Structure formats: C-alpha cells, structure tokens
Kinemage of the C-alpha trace (Angstrom):
@kinemage 1
@onewidth
@group {chain A} dominant
@subgroup {mainchain}
@vectorlist {calphas} color= white
{ca met a 1} P 12.766 12.807 16.864
{ca gln a 2} L 10.614 15.329 18.679
{ca thr a 3} L 9.782 18.597 17.044
{ca glu a 4} L 8.625 21.831 18.647
{ca val a 5} L 5.607 23.300 16.919
{ca ala a 6} L 4.814 26.937 17.634
{ca gly a 7} L 2.120 27.222 20.292
{ca ala a 8} L 2.012 23.493 21.010
{ca gln a 9} L 3.826 20.877 23.012
{ca ala a 10} L 6.586 18.832 21.440
{ca val a 11} L 5.030 16.181 19.208
{ca glu a 12} L 6.383 13.018 17.706
{ca pro a 13} L 5.715 13.026 13.949
{ca val a 14} L 3.345 10.211 13.066
{ca gly a 15} L 5.118 7.825 10.695
{ca met a 16} L 3.112 8.715 7.605
{ca phe a 17} L 3.535 12.439 8.224
{ca arg a 18} L 7.283 12.421 8.907
{ca lys a 19} L 8.442 13.537 5.433
{ca ile a 20} L 5.839 15.151 3.178
{ca leu a 21} L 6.617 15.676 -0.503
{ca val a 22} L 4.501 18.080 -2.564
{ca pro a 23} L 5.028 18.150 -6.337
{ca ile a 24} L 4.304 21.735 -7.377
{ca glu a 25} L 3.845 23.495 -10.666
{ca pro a 26} L 3.777 27.107 -9.421
{ca ser a 27} L 1.771 28.325 -12.416
{ca arg a 28} L -1.154 25.978 -11.678
{ca gly a 29} L -4.008 27.334 -9.592
{ca asp a 30} L -4.158 24.261 -7.356
{ca ala a 31} L -0.489 24.535 -6.356
{ca arg a 32} L -1.353 26.998 -3.599
{ca phe a 33} L -4.015 24.650 -2.200
{ca ala a 34} L -1.650 21.648 -2.087
{ca phe a 35} L 1.113 23.679 -0.471
{ca leu a 36} L -1.133 25.173 2.221
{ca ala a 37} L -2.592 21.741 3.067
{ca ala a 38} L 0.901 20.260 3.411
{ca leu a 39} L 2.049 23.261 5.445
{ca glu a 40} L -0.817 22.642 7.873
{ca leu a 41} L 0.188 18.973 8.183
{ca arg a 42} L 3.747 20.124 8.858
{ca arg a 43} L 2.518 22.483 11.558
{ca arg a 44} L 0.331 19.851 13.240
{ca phe a 45} L 2.761 16.936 13.094
{ca gly a 46} L 6.185 18.589 13.046
{ca ser a 47} L 6.882 17.043 9.662
{ca glu a 48} L 9.626 17.824 7.210
{ca leu a 49} L 8.182 19.375 4.076
{ca arg a 50} L 9.727 19.377 0.620
{ca leu a 51} L 8.375 21.020 -2.498
{ca val a 52} L 9.547 19.627 -5.783
{ca thr a 53} L 9.028 20.761 -9.342
{ca phe a 54} L 10.019 19.348 -12.694
{ca thr a 55} L 11.256 21.121 -15.749
{ca glu a 56} L 12.414 20.223 -19.218
{ca phe a 57} L 14.150 21.823 -22.147
{ca gly a 58} L 11.425 23.181 -24.360
{ca glu a 59} L 11.277 25.221 -27.514
{ca asn a 60} L 12.218 28.454 -25.709
{ca glu a 61} L 15.395 26.928 -24.289
{ca ala a 62} L 16.298 25.359 -27.627
{ca trp a 63} L 15.754 28.722 -29.321
{ca ser a 64} L 17.909 30.506 -26.712
{ca arg a 65} L 20.665 27.938 -27.119
{ca gly a 66} L 20.506 28.441 -30.879
{ca leu a 67} L 21.231 32.123 -30.254
{ca gly a 68} L 24.270 31.207 -28.178
{ca ala a 69} L 22.780 31.134 -24.671
{ca asp a 70} L 24.863 28.861 -22.487
{ca glu a 71} L 22.026 27.164 -20.588
{ca asp a 72} L 22.287 23.625 -19.363
{ca val a 73} L 20.205 21.311 -17.166
{ca val a 74} L 21.732 22.766 -13.994
{ca asp a 75} L 20.672 26.291 -15.022
{ca leu a 76} L 17.189 25.034 -15.797
{ca glu a 77} L 16.895 23.246 -12.434
{ca asn a 78} L 18.279 26.259 -10.534
{ca ser a 79} L 15.715 28.507 -12.198
{ca ala a 80} L 12.900 26.101 -11.234
{ca tyr a 81} L 14.253 25.919 -7.663
{ca glu a 82} L 14.138 29.710 -7.378
{ca arg a 83} L 10.559 29.750 -8.734
{ca leu a 84} L 9.561 27.410 -5.896
{ca arg a 85} L 11.159 29.694 -3.293
{ca arg a 86} L 9.369 32.743 -4.749
{ca phe a 87} L 6.097 30.791 -4.797
{ca val a 88} L 6.427 30.041 -1.073
{ca gly a 89} L 7.575 33.602 -0.378
{ca his a 90} L 4.372 34.968 -1.902
{ca ile a 91} L 2.033 32.577 -0.086
{ca ala a 92} L 3.715 31.990 3.291
{ca pro a 93} L 6.789 34.223 3.719
{ca asp a 94} L 7.475 32.872 7.217
{ca ala a 95} L 7.826 29.345 5.815
{ca val a 96} L 10.470 30.047 3.141
{ca asn a 97} L 13.294 28.692 5.304
{ca asp a 98} L 11.205 25.930 6.923
{ca val a 99} L 10.591 24.115 3.649
{ca ser a 100} L 13.156 22.333 1.510
{ca tyr a 101} L 13.098 22.531 -2.262
{ca asp a 102} L 14.179 20.403 -5.176
{ca ala a 103} L 13.921 20.580 -8.950
{ca phe a 104} L 14.576 17.946 -11.605
{ca glu a 105} L 14.715 17.904 -15.362
{ca asp a 106} L 12.081 15.355 -16.356
{ca asn a 107} L 8.945 15.296 -18.508
{ca asp a 108} L 7.297 12.121 -17.172
{ca ala a 109} L 5.350 13.168 -14.052
{ca pro a 110} L 4.718 9.705 -12.535
{ca arg a 111} L 8.349 8.645 -12.921
{ca ala a 112} L 9.672 12.017 -11.750
{ca ile a 113} L 7.499 12.120 -8.623
{ca asp a 114} L 8.387 8.515 -7.778
{ca asn a 115} L 12.107 9.289 -8.197
{ca ala a 116} L 11.816 12.432 -6.042
{ca ala a 117} L 9.893 10.579 -3.313
{ca thr a 118} L 12.356 7.677 -3.289
{ca arg a 119} L 15.448 9.886 -3.385
{ca trp a 120} L 14.260 11.981 -0.426
{ca gly a 121} L 12.643 9.129 1.515
{ca ala a 122} L 9.166 10.688 1.511
{ca thr a 123} L 6.555 9.041 3.716
{ca leu a 124} L 3.601 10.887 2.142
{ca val a 125} L 2.960 12.640 -1.174
{ca val a 126} L 0.316 15.380 -1.361
{ca leu a 127} L -1.360 15.879 -4.746
{ca thr a 128} L -4.310 17.902 -5.953
{ca thr a 129} L -6.710 16.911 -8.654
{ca his a 130} L -9.713 18.233 -10.486
{ca ala a 131} L -12.510 16.511 -12.355
{ca gln a 132} L -11.433 15.355 -15.781
{ca pro a 133} L -14.175 14.560 -18.276
{ca gly a 134} L -13.912 11.636 -20.642
{ca ile a 135} L -12.821 8.042 -20.372
{ca phe a 136} L -9.060 8.628 -20.208
{ca arg a 137} L -7.278 7.915 -16.963
{ca ala a 138} L -6.368 11.030 -15.113
{ca arg a 139} L -2.692 11.855 -14.647
{ca tyr a 140} L -2.978 11.505 -10.877
{ca glu a 141} L -4.069 7.866 -11.274
{ca arg a 142} L -0.815 7.035 -13.069
{ca ile a 143} L 1.129 8.887 -10.361
{ca ile a 144} L -0.583 6.976 -7.550
{ca gln a 145} L 0.157 3.668 -9.280
{ca ala a 146} L 3.837 4.607 -9.690
{ca leu a 147} L 4.383 5.477 -6.022
{ca asp a 148} L 5.289 3.127 -3.191
{ca val a 149} L 4.292 5.631 -0.483
{ca pro a 150} L 0.853 6.825 0.669
{ca val a 151} L -0.731 9.635 -1.337
{ca leu a 152} L -3.057 12.291 0.023
{ca leu a 153} L -5.203 13.296 -2.938
{ca leu a 154} L -7.002 16.603 -2.471
{ca arg a 155} L -9.778 17.871 -4.666
{ca ser a 156} L -9.085 21.494 -5.502
{ca pro a 157} L -11.762 23.882 -4.298
{ca pro a 158} L -13.938 25.295 -7.074
{ca glu a 159} L -12.932 28.609 -8.547
{ca ala a 160} L -14.791 31.522 -7.009
{ca pro a 161} L -17.217 33.014 -9.520
{ca glu a 162} L -16.464 36.469 -10.804
{ca pro a 163} L -18.585 39.068 -9.018
{ca ser a 164} L -21.353 40.405 -11.210
{ca leu a 165} L -21.585 44.121 -11.712
C-alpha cells in the first residue's frame, strides 16, 4: 500500500509505522504531546492513526441514572468518542478526518490498551510518561508488559514556568 503524503513522494509505510494507536485522555496535559508526535509519524510514513480513549461509569453517571437519566455504555462511549474528535479539532483541525477514533468502557488501562491494539491490528502504540517518584511501578510499565506490539514511550516535555511579573 503506497500512501501520498502532502509535499512528498509516495512512501511505503514501514512495517512498525503502518498502524499507530495512541491512547488518549484528553484532559491530561501530555495528551497533546503524544498526539502531535503520532501525527508527525503519520505524516512521515503515511501511517494510519487511531486515537482511543477509555471511559467508565463513575459516581456522576450513577447519580444521573438514579435521577432517571437513560444513559448506557453506548452513550458513554459515544460521548468519549466526541471528546476525542473535539480534542483533535482544537489541536490540528486539518487532521480531524484523517484520524480514526475509538472509545471503550474499561477501567483497567493495560488490558484496555492491549484489547484496543489487538482489535485494530496496531503495529505501534505511542505513550507518554512522566517521572513518578517512589518504588511503585509506573502505569506505563504495566501497559508495556501487557502489549504484544512495539511501544514508543515519550517523556513529556517539562511544563513551562509561569512568567514572573
């Protein structure tokens, strides 16, 4: 499969870069960094790019259902799907229709990312991380161990300091 990349010759996606999956939590600061890195890989290699997010019924949803709201897992996943599209629309409006999206109801990140990667046939997963103090294993370590595909682990850039007045 050859893909035309704007401003470049047709390129053959390198095997590892053929289908890039990026688990995203739009409210996290490093989500933008992971997405932009994957978008650049997509541009350079003509890859398919999928953003995925995970959601679960929490106290707010239980409270709403107690008041008679007719929400189910499909509504929850559709809402998460739309959040992903808005996230991309804010960061890279031209890419909204060039990226595919998926959302699942799950609260176990390693299992959920592995299921999403397997279901879609991802050849690479892009994750961001930050330094975590203490002796406990970081969440990304459990994710890497759960996956059967290569993982590109990016260290989030440090937050810019607030300007002093």
